[in-house]
N, C-alpha and C positions, 0 to 999 in steps of 0.2 A: 714522471718519477715522484713517488711519495716521500715526503720528509717525515721520518718517524723519530720521536724522542723515546729512548729506552731508559727507564729509571729503575735501578737495582740490578747489580751485576754480580750476584752470587753464582753458585754453581749452575743453577738453572738459567738465570738471566743472561750470563755470558754466552751460553750455548744458543739460547733463543735469539739474542741480538746478532750473533754471527750468522745465523740462518737468514735473517732479514737483510743483513749486509750483503751476503752472497747472492740473495735474490735480486739485488740491484737497487735497493732503496737507499736514499740519502739518510744516513743514520747519525743522530745526535745522542750522546750518552752522558749519563751522570751516575756517580756512585759515591756514597759517603766516604769510602776509601778510594781515592782517585786512581791508585795504581792498578786497580782491577780493570780499568778502561784501557790500559796501555796496549794490549794486544789488538783490541778492536780499532784503536786509533791508528796503529801501525798498518792496519788493513783498510783504512779509508774513512773510518768514523771520525766525528768531531766531538771533542769533549766540551761540555757546558760547564759554566762556573757555578750553576745552581739549578735546582729543578725548575725554577721560574724561567731562567734563561733557556733551558731546554724546551720548555713548553711554548715559549714565544716563537720559536723557529719551526714548530712542527704542525703537520696536518693531523697526525695521530700520536698520542702520548700513551705509552705502555708502561704500566707499573708491575714489577715483579719483586715483591718484598716479603720479609719473613713473617710479619705478624701485623695485626691492626694498628698497634702503636707506631710501627715504622711507616705505615701508610699515612697516618695522621701527620707524622713529622715531615714527610716529603710533599704532602699536598697542601697543608695549612701554613699560615704565617707569611711574612713578607717575601721570603725566598721560596715559597712552596709552589707547586704546579698551578694551583688555582690563582695565584697572583700573576702568573704569566700567560695562562690559557685565555684565548678569546675566540669568539665565533669565527669560523665554523669548525674549530678544532674538536676532535673527539678524544676522550680518555678511555682507554681499555684497561680496566683493572684486572690483572691476570694472576694475582696472588691468591692464596687461600686465606681469606680473612672473615668469611661468614657474611650473612645478609645484613647484620646490624651495621657493619663497617661500610657496606655499599650504600645503605640508606643514609648514613651520615655524610658520605661523600656527595651523594646526589643532592642533598639539601643545601650544600654549599656551592654548587656549580655556578659560575658566572653565566649571565644571560647568553643563550645561543651555543653554549658548549655542550656537546653530547657526551653520554656515558654508556659504556657497555661493561658488564661484569663477565669475564671470560676466563675463569680459572682452568687449570690444566690437570689432566690425569696422566701420570708418567714420571719418569725420573731422568737422570742424566743421559743414559743411552738413547732414550726416546727423544729428548730435547735435541741432542746432537744430530740424530738421524731425521729430524722433522716428522716424528711419528707420535706426537702427543695427541691425546683426545682433549678437545677444547669445548667446554660447555659455555655457550654464549647466551647471556641474558640481556634484554633490552628491546627497544622498539624495533619492529620488523624492518622498516626502511634503513635504519642505521646498521642493524646487523647485516642486512644484505649488502650494504655498501662496503663493509670492512671484512666480511668473511673471505673474499678472495685474497686479501692481504694476509690474513691469518693462515691461509692454506700453506704458506711457507714453513709454518711451525708444526703442522699436523692436520688433523681432521676436525674442523669446527662444526658444531651442531647447535642450531638455534633452539634453545630449550624453553623459551618463554620470555616474559617481561623482565624488566630490570630487577635483579635480585635472584632470578631463577638460576643463573649460572652458579652463583655462590651456594645456593641451596643444593643444586645437583652435585656439586663437588663434595659437600658434607655427606650426602647420601652415599656416594661412592666410597668415601673414606670410612664410613661406618662399617661397610662390608669388609674392607681391607683389614681394619683393626680387629674386627670380630673373627675373621678367618684365622688370623695369626694366633689369637688367644685360644681358639678351638683346637688348632693344630698343635700348639704347645702343650695344652692340657692332655690331648690325646697321646702325645709322645710320653708325657709324664706318667699317664695311666699305664701305658704299655710297659714302661720300665718298672713301675711299681708292681705290676702283675707278673713280671718275670719274662716278658717277651724281649727278644733281641731287637736291636735297632733295625736290622735288615728286615725282620719279619714285620715290625711295626710299620715301616714305610711300604712294604708290599701290601699290607692290609689297607693302609690309608689310600693307596693309589686306586683302590676300587670304591672309594667313598666319594661323597660330594666335594670333599676338600682335596681330592686326588691331584688336581692340576697344581695346586699350591704345594702339596707334599712333594710331588716330583720336581717342581721348580727349585725348591729350597733344600732338597735332600743333600746335595753335595756340600753346600755351605754348612749345614748343620753337622754333617759327619766330619768335615775337615776343621771346622771352627774358623775358617777363613771367610769372612763376610765383608765384601767390598763396601765402602761407604758411598751410598747413593742418596740417602735421605737421613739426616741425623735424628736419633731418637728424641732429642730435645724438641725438634720441630713436630715430630709425631705427637708428642705430649700437647703441644699447642693445638694441633689439629683435633685431637681427641677432646680437648676442652671446648673447642668450637662446636663440635657435634653435640656434646651434652648440654652446653649452654643454650644453643639454638633449640634443642628439643624442649628444654625447660621453658623457654620463652613461648614456644608453640603449644605448651601444655601437652606434650607427648611423653609418655613414660617409656624409657629405654633401659631396662635393667641389664640387658646383654652388653650394650654400649658402655654402660657404667662399669661393668666388670672388666671389659677389654681395656678401658682407660686405666683401671686400677693396676693392671699388669704393666702397662707402659710407665705409669708413675713410679711403681716399685722398681722397675728396671733402671729408670733414670736415677732414682735415689741410691741405687747400688753402684753408681758411677759409670753407667753406660750411655750417658746423655750425648757424648760426642761420637758415639759409634752408630752404625746403621740401625735403623729402627727394627729390622728383622732379628737383631740380637735378643729381642724380647723372648724369642723361642727358647734359646739356651737358658735365659734367666728363669723361665717357667719350669723347665726340666730340672735345673739345678736346685731351684727352690723346693720342688717336690722331693728331690733326693735328700735335701737337708732336713726336710720335715719328717722323714721316716722315724 
């Protein structure tokens, strides 16, 4: 039985940790808000007093955090993961934090501690069902060692050396945000040109964005958009895409445009709603601009 420390019990983290617990692993958990661990503890997990304490007990430490600053807070300092981790423990960083944060963490690793970057593609339903796509970056032997454990969370794919997982997640996110912006602008154009919403969706279903149009049609028409991923976190992820591109000297005007819609939607007060509410914001903004 593997002892796993799980750090970060937000909406995704709690569901992922429960999958590992149900798979029979010995689970140690820590969260800045301790009450979020209560349900997992009731089902057999153990609560740690600090990230360092959690790491001391673990063969594998998983982090699932909101942003790079949160990763620094739980890994560095006297109570951080790096203060408790020792060989042959492995850290699997599964948050969306970008390659720069992974490099910073790698540079601070204690001797003999392994590191994988393994961010996930999917939201709450996929996390609960164990159907996440997991992009694993790191040395091949280390990836092969831990991918069977990650199978409980979804489908892990080894995409390259350390940092490749974080890079792959940004590539995937760039398409998600871009498609939302294109879909929203297409709906706004249809409305501006006098097409009914039904006709607009019928037209879009025959285009390259047809799958997304069909998937989001009910939510757009009803205005009822369940919260799976807050728009404020989408803003963070869009920032990671554009900043990584800038560091790599890659020009991404479409990604910048998609980010601008996300920023505008958050500034309009939608930050705590699902990121797909950017669609309605684009259409409403186009209507207001007539």
